[in-house]
C-alpha positions as CSV (number, residue, x, y, z in Angstrom):
1,M,-23.1,16.5,51.0
2,N,-24.4,19.5,52.8
3,A,-27.9,20.8,52.3
4,P,-28.3,23.8,50.2
5,S,-28.2,27.0,52.0
6,V,-30.6,29.7,51.7
7,A,-30.0,31.6,48.5
8,V,-28.6,35.0,48.9
9,Q,-30.1,37.5,46.7
10,A,-28.0,40.2,45.2
11,P,-29.0,43.6,46.3
12,E,-31.2,45.4,43.8
13,R,-29.4,48.0,41.9
14,A,-30.7,51.4,42.0
15,A,-32.2,52.4,38.7
16,P,-29.9,54.8,36.8
17,T,-30.8,58.3,37.5
18,E,-31.9,60.0,34.4
19,H,-30.3,63.3,33.7
20,P,-32.3,65.8,31.8
21,P,-31.0,66.3,28.3
22,L,-28.3,69.0,28.1
23,T,-29.3,72.2,26.4
24,L,-27.2,73.5,23.5
25,D,-25.6,76.1,25.8
26,D,-24.6,73.4,28.3
27,R,-23.1,71.3,25.5
28,L,-21.2,74.3,24.1
29,A,-19.9,75.2,27.5
30,A,-18.6,71.6,28.1
31,E,-17.0,71.6,24.7
32,D,-15.4,75.0,25.4
33,A,-13.9,73.7,28.6
34,F,-12.6,70.6,26.9
35,M,-11.0,72.6,24.1
36,T,-9.5,75.1,26.5
37,E,-7.8,72.2,28.3
38,R,-6.4,70.8,25.0
39,L,-5.1,74.2,23.9
40,T,-3.4,74.8,27.2
41,M,-1.7,71.4,26.9
42,A,-0.6,72.2,23.3
43,A,0.8,75.6,24.3
44,A,2.8,73.9,27.0
45,A,4.1,71.4,24.5
46,V,5.2,74.2,22.2
47,D,6.9,76.0,25.0
48,V,8.8,72.8,25.9
49,N,9.8,72.0,22.3
50,T,11.0,75.5,21.6
51,A,12.9,76.1,24.8
52,F,16.2,75.1,23.2
53,R,17.4,77.8,20.9
54,V,19.4,76.8,17.9
55,P,22.3,79.2,17.3
56,D,22.3,81.2,14.2
57,V,24.1,79.5,11.3
58,E,25.1,80.5,7.8
59,A,22.7,79.8,5.0
60,V,23.5,76.7,3.0
61,D,24.2,77.2,-0.7
62,L,21.9,74.6,-2.5
63,A,24.5,74.2,-5.2
64,D,26.8,72.6,-2.7
65,V,24.0,70.2,-1.5
66,V,21.8,69.4,-4.5
67,R,23.3,67.1,-7.1
68,V,21.7,66.7,-10.5
69,P,21.7,63.2,-12.1
70,S,24.4,62.7,-14.6
71,G,21.9,62.4,-17.5
72,V,20.6,65.9,-16.8
73,Q,23.1,68.7,-17.5
74,P,22.4,72.4,-17.3
75,Y,22.4,74.2,-20.6
76,R,25.7,75.6,-21.5
77,P,25.9,77.8,-24.6
78,P,28.2,76.3,-27.2
79,V,31.7,77.6,-27.6
80,D,32.3,78.5,-31.2
81,L,35.0,76.1,-32.0
82,Y,34.6,75.8,-35.7
83,P,35.1,78.7,-38.1
84,T,33.9,76.8,-41.1
85,P,30.2,77.3,-42.0
86,V,29.1,73.6,-42.2
87,A,30.9,72.6,-39.1
88,A,29.4,75.5,-37.2
89,V,25.9,74.6,-38.4
90,L,26.4,71.0,-37.2
91,Q,27.8,72.2,-33.9
92,R,24.9,74.6,-33.4
93,A,22.4,71.8,-34.3
94,R,23.9,69.7,-31.6
95,A,23.6,72.6,-29.1
96,R,19.9,73.1,-30.2
97,L,19.1,69.4,-29.6
98,E,20.7,69.6,-26.1
99,R,18.8,72.7,-25.3
100,D,15.4,72.1,-26.8
101,G,15.3,68.3,-26.9
102,W,15.3,65.5,-29.4
103,T,12.3,63.8,-31.1
104,T,11.4,61.3,-33.7
105,G,8.7,61.3,-36.4
106,A,8.6,65.1,-36.9
107,L,10.9,68.0,-37.6
108,V,9.6,69.7,-34.5
109,D,7.2,68.4,-31.9
110,E,4.7,70.4,-29.8
111,D,7.3,70.9,-27.1
112,G,9.9,72.4,-29.5
113,A,12.1,69.3,-29.6
114,R,13.6,68.6,-33.0
115,C,14.9,65.7,-35.0
116,L,18.4,65.7,-36.6
117,Y,17.1,67.1,-39.9
118,G,14.9,69.7,-38.1
119,A,17.9,70.9,-36.0
120,I,20.1,71.3,-39.0
121,R,17.4,73.1,-41.0
122,A,16.8,75.5,-38.2
123,E,20.5,76.3,-37.8
124,A,21.2,76.6,-41.5
125,N,19.2,79.9,-41.5
126,G,17.6,79.3,-44.8
127,S,20.8,78.5,-46.7
128,A,19.9,75.5,-48.8
129,A,23.6,74.8,-49.8
130,T,24.8,74.8,-46.2
131,E,21.9,72.6,-45.1
132,S,22.6,70.2,-47.9
133,D,26.3,70.0,-47.1
134,A,25.6,69.5,-43.4
135,L,23.2,66.7,-44.2
136,T,25.7,65.1,-46.5
137,V,28.5,65.2,-43.9
138,L,26.1,63.9,-41.2
139,L,25.1,61.0,-43.4
140,E,28.7,60.1,-44.0
141,A,29.3,60.2,-40.2
142,I,26.4,57.9,-39.8
143,R,27.7,55.5,-42.4
144,R,31.2,55.5,-40.8
145,R,29.8,54.8,-37.4
146,F,27.3,52.2,-38.6
147,P,28.9,50.5,-41.6
148,D,26.3,47.7,-41.6
149,E,23.5,50.2,-42.4
150,D,22.1,49.7,-45.9
151,D,22.8,52.3,-48.5
152,A,19.2,53.5,-48.5
153,V,19.5,55.0,-45.0
154,T,18.7,58.7,-44.8
155,V,19.2,61.2,-42.0
156,P,15.4,61.1,-41.1
157,S,15.2,57.3,-41.2
158,F,18.3,57.0,-39.0
159,N,16.9,59.6,-36.6
160,D,13.6,57.6,-36.3
161,S,15.5,54.4,-35.7
162,C,17.3,55.8,-32.6
163,S,15.9,55.1,-29.2
164,G,17.3,58.2,-27.4
165,P,19.2,61.4,-28.0
166,R,22.6,60.1,-27.1
167,T,23.5,58.6,-30.5
168,P,22.2,61.6,-32.6
169,L,24.1,64.0,-30.4
170,R,27.3,62.1,-30.7
171,L,27.0,61.8,-34.5
172,L,26.4,65.6,-34.8
173,G,29.7,66.1,-32.9
174,E,31.5,63.7,-35.1
175,A,30.0,65.2,-38.2
176,A,31.1,68.7,-37.1
177,D,34.7,67.4,-36.6
178,L,34.6,65.8,-40.0
179,A,33.3,69.0,-41.7
180,H,36.0,71.1,-39.9
181,A,38.7,68.7,-41.0
182,R,37.5,69.1,-44.6
183,A,37.3,72.9,-44.2
184,L,33.5,72.9,-45.0
C-alpha cells in the first residue's frame, strides 16, 4: 500500500460579489426589456399564424347544421281541423299544452304550464257547457285507453298520475277525434 500523498486542497472560492440592490427604476427597466422581448415574439407568432389567408366562403345556414333533439319540437300553430266546438276546444287545449307546457298538481303553475283541466278551461273561453262536454269526452277517451282504471278516476286525478306530457297530449288528440266523430 502506498503512503498517503499530500492532501491537495481545493482552491478557495472567491466570495460572491454583492451587487447593490436594484432601484425601482432599474427593476422597471429590466421588466420592460423582458416584456418587449415577449411581445415581439408574440407578434411574430401572430404573423406566422395569419400568413395563410382562408378564401371567402358563403355563410352557413344554422338550420342546415343545428339539429334539435326529437323531444323538442318548435311551436307550430294548430291547423283548425275540427269545425265542431268541443273537438276544437280539445284540439286547442292540446296545442296550448304543447306551447306553454304541462304540469301536475295545479291548473296553472308559475311558468304558465297547465294541466289537462286547466288547458280545457282556458280554451273553453268561459263556456261552461263546452268545458263540461270537453271534460266528459276526455274522460271517456281516458277510460277507453286505460280500461283498468277505476270508475272514480277524474281528469285531474288522471293528469296527476301521469309522469310526463306525452300521454295527456295523446289523449287530448284522441278525445278531439272522438268529439268530432260525434259532431260535438
